[in-house]
MISEDO-785465 format. One record per residue (C-alpha): residue number from 1; residue in three letters; x, y negated, z. Coordinates in Angstrom, 3 decimals, always signed. Example, Ala and Ser with C-alpha at 12.3 -4.5 7.8 and 13.67 -1.06 7.14 Angstrom:
BEGIN
   num   residu         c1         c2         c3
     1      ALA    +12.300     +4.500     +7.800
     2      SER    +13.670     +1.060     +7.140
END
This chain:
BEGIN
   num   residu         c1         c2         c3
     1      MET    -62.550   -156.622    -80.689
     2      TYR    -66.268   -156.104    -81.894
     3      ALA    -65.059   -157.160    -84.995
     4      THR    -62.550   -154.466    -85.470
     5      LEU    -64.939   -151.843    -83.517
     6      TRP    -67.434   -152.716    -86.263
     7      ARG    -64.712   -152.420    -88.988
     8      ILE    -63.552   -148.952    -87.720
     9      LEU    -66.994   -147.047    -87.327
    10      PRO    -68.291   -145.363    -90.561
    11      GLY    -71.382   -146.052    -92.261
    12      ALA    -73.921   -148.016    -93.073
    13      PRO    -74.924   -150.918    -90.669
    14      LEU    -77.643   -149.186    -88.742
    15      ALA    -75.167   -146.226    -88.596
    16      LYS    -72.955   -148.375    -87.136
    17      ALA    -75.203   -150.042    -84.614
    18      ILE    -76.453   -146.672    -83.478
    19      GLN    -72.792   -145.939    -82.661
    20      CYS    -71.982   -148.870    -80.927
    21      VAL    -75.212   -148.753    -78.741
    22      LEU    -74.070   -144.673    -77.910
    23      LEU    -70.514   -146.237    -77.409
    24      LEU    -72.080   -148.802    -74.953
    25      LEU    -74.117   -146.465    -72.898
    26      ALA    -71.083   -143.740    -72.858
    27      VAL    -69.047   -146.492    -71.452
    28      VAL    -71.710   -147.364    -68.708
    29      VAL    -71.935   -143.908    -67.853
    30      LEU    -68.341   -143.328    -67.345
    31      LEU    -68.378   -146.318    -65.323
    32      PHE    -71.132   -145.539    -62.743
    33      ALA    -70.044   -141.831    -62.776
    34      TRP    -66.407   -142.015    -62.085
    35      VAL    -65.125   -145.556    -61.850
    36      PHE    -67.137   -147.195    -59.090
    37      PRO    -67.388   -144.299    -56.579
    38      ALA    -63.497   -144.368    -57.004
    39      VAL    -62.829   -148.223    -56.250
    40      ALA    -65.916   -147.623    -53.487
    41      GLN    -63.245   -145.523    -51.489
    42      LEU    -60.502   -147.900    -51.776
    43      VAL    -62.511   -151.282    -51.042
    44      ALA    -63.262   -151.443    -47.000
    45      PRO    -67.243   -151.962    -46.703
    46      GLN    -67.629   -155.341    -45.374
    47      ASN    -70.365   -155.339    -42.483
    48      ALA    -72.775   -157.964    -43.891
    49      THR    -75.647   -157.979    -41.423
    50      VAL    -77.187   -160.901    -39.769
    51      ALA    -77.625   -160.832    -35.912
    52      THR    -81.310   -161.934    -34.575
    53      THR    -81.083   -164.142    -32.007
    54      PRO    -84.635   -165.287    -29.886
    55      ALA    -86.052   -168.160    -31.546
    56      GLY    -86.296   -171.667    -29.317
    57      PRO    -83.256   -173.232    -26.627
    58      PRO    -81.208   -170.827    -24.893
END
């Protein structure tokens, strides 16, 4: 996949590297802005709290 991406991007190796970084940043922004919030609404929140009890014998 990465080799194909590298081949289809235009320009010199430095330009390709910059384009790859920009594409990566765009994917991260897309995930955090739209995908993760949409998925969070579908996933039930889990109660991960720990109840505290007094120390010592009951």
